[in-house]
C-alpha positions in Angstrom: -8.5 -13.3 -12.7 -8.2 -10.4 -9.7 -8.5 -6.8 -10.9 -6.1 -4.4 -9.1 -7.1 -0.6 -9.5 -4.6 2.2 -8.4 -5.8 5.6 -7.1 -6.9 8.2 -10.0 -3.9 10.8 -10.7 -4.1 14.2 -11.4 -1.8 15.2 -14.4 -0.7 18.5 -15.1 -0.6 17.8 -18.9 -3.2 17.3 -21.5 -5.2 14.3 -21.9 -3.6 14.1 -25.9 0.0 14.9 -24.3 0.1 12.2 -21.6 -1.2 9.7 -24.2 1.3 10.2 -27.3 4.1 10.2 -24.8 2.8 6.7 -23.0 1.6 4.7 -26.0 5.0 4.7 -27.6 7.4 3.0 -25.6 10.3 4.1 -27.6 9.3 7.7 -24.7 11.2 5.1 -21.8 14.4 6.1 -23.4 13.8 9.9 -23.2 12.9 8.9 -19.5 15.9 7.2 -18.6 18.3 9.8 -20.3 16.4 12.9 -18.2 16.9 11.1 -14.8 20.6 12.6 -13.1 23.6 10.8 -13.4 25.3 9.3 -10.3 23.6 9.1 -6.5 20.8 11.4 -6.1 20.2 10.9 -2.3 16.8 9.8 -2.3 16.6 6.2 -2.0 13.0 5.7 -3.2 14.7 8.0 -6.7 17.5 5.4 -6.8 15.3 2.4 -6.9 13.1 4.0 -10.0 16.8 4.5 -11.7 17.6 1.3 -11.3 14.7 -0.4 -12.6 14.2 1.9 -15.6 17.9 0.9 -16.5 16.4 -2.7 -16.8 14.0 -2.1 -18.6 14.6 -3.5 -22.4 12.0 -1.9 -24.9 10.7 -0.9 -28.5 7.8 0.9 -29.6 4.7 -1.9 -28.7 6.5 -4.0 -25.8 8.3 -3.7 -22.2 10.5 -6.3 -20.4 11.6 -5.8 -17.1 13.0 -8.1 -14.3 11.1 -7.6 -11.1 11.9 -9.4 -7.9 11.0 -12.7 -6.8 8.5 -12.9 -10.0 11.4 -13.2 -12.5 11.3 -11.7 -16.5 8.2 -9.6 -17.0 7.2 -8.8 -20.4 3.9 -7.0 -22.1 3.2 -6.0 -25.1 0.7 -3.0 -26.2 -2.6 -4.7 -28.2 -4.6 -2.2 -28.6 -4.8 1.7 -28.5 -7.8 3.6 -28.4 -6.5 7.3 -28.7 -6.4 9.4 -26.6 -8.1 7.6 -23.9 -6.6 4.2 -23.1 -3.6 1.7 -23.7 -4.2 -1.7 -23.6 -1.2 -4.2 -22.5 -1.0 -8.3 -22.4 1.5 -10.5 -21.1 4.1 -11.8 -23.3 6.2 -14.8 -22.4 5.8 -13.5 -18.3 5.5 -15.9 -15.1 1.7 -14.6 -14.9 -0.8 -13.8 -17.0 -2.1 -10.6 -17.2 -3.7 -7.6 -19.0 -2.8 -4.4 -18.0 -4.5 -0.8 -19.3 -4.0 3.0 -18.8 -7.2 5.2 -18.8 -6.6 9.1 -20.0 -9.5 11.2 -19.3 -9.7 15.1 -19.8 -10.1 17.2 -17.0 -9.2 20.7 -18.6 -7.7 21.7 -22.0 -4.4 21.3 -19.6 -4.6 18.9 -17.6 -6.1 14.8 -17.2 -6.4 11.9 -14.7 -5.2 8.7 -15.1 -5.6 5.5 -13.4 -3.9 1.9 -14.0 -5.9 -1.6 -13.9 -4.2 -5.0 -13.8 -6.2 -8.1 -14.3 -4.1 -10.9 -13.1 -4.6 -14.9 -13.4 -3.6 -15.5 -10.2 -4.0 -19.2 -9.0 -5.9 -19.5 -5.4 -3.3 -20.4 -3.5 -0.7 -17.2 -4.4 -3.9 -14.6 -4.1 -2.8 -13.9 -0.7 1.1 -13.4 -1.5 0.8 -11.4 -4.4 -2.5 -9.3 -4.2 -1.1 -6.8 -1.6 2.4 -6.7 -3.5 0.4 -6.0 -7.0 -1.7 -3.1 -5.1 1.2 -1.1 -3.6 3.2 -1.9 -7.1 0.8 -0.6 -9.6 0.2 2.4 -7.0 3.7 3.1 -7.6 3.6 2.7 -11.1 1.0 4.9 -11.0 2.8 7.8 -9.1 5.8 7.5 -11.2 3.4 7.7 -14.5 2.1 11.1 -12.8 5.2 12.9 -12.8 6.7 12.3 -16.0 7.1 15.8 -18.1 4.9 14.9 -20.8 5.4 18.2 -22.8 
């Protein structure tokens, strides 16, 4: 298994608020509804919006199509309120574990770090390591910008 970690992200919301939002994947629908309609003129935000529209989910699982890997699905396997949410791959080309750690900073702010532990074949490690590291960083950036309240 190969481990990839995001940098620590500061979030201007309480640990409990962040946990409550991220521990129920139905909240993805709420995030999709808050995105502005039409082209917003920001290429990166347009990409995020497009990716969010391709996500299917329920309370405990999430599935999306990721180029060039294909369909990736994961399911929440453990919740440790209010500090950790653990996922495991489910019907995905790669076997991986993913977890979100949330720690309090003050009563109204927290910090978050994401970790992926992936079973990557030795021959593919060189090709996927950089994209996975960049991907986990982008996911952490996007999660840190969510309006958690």
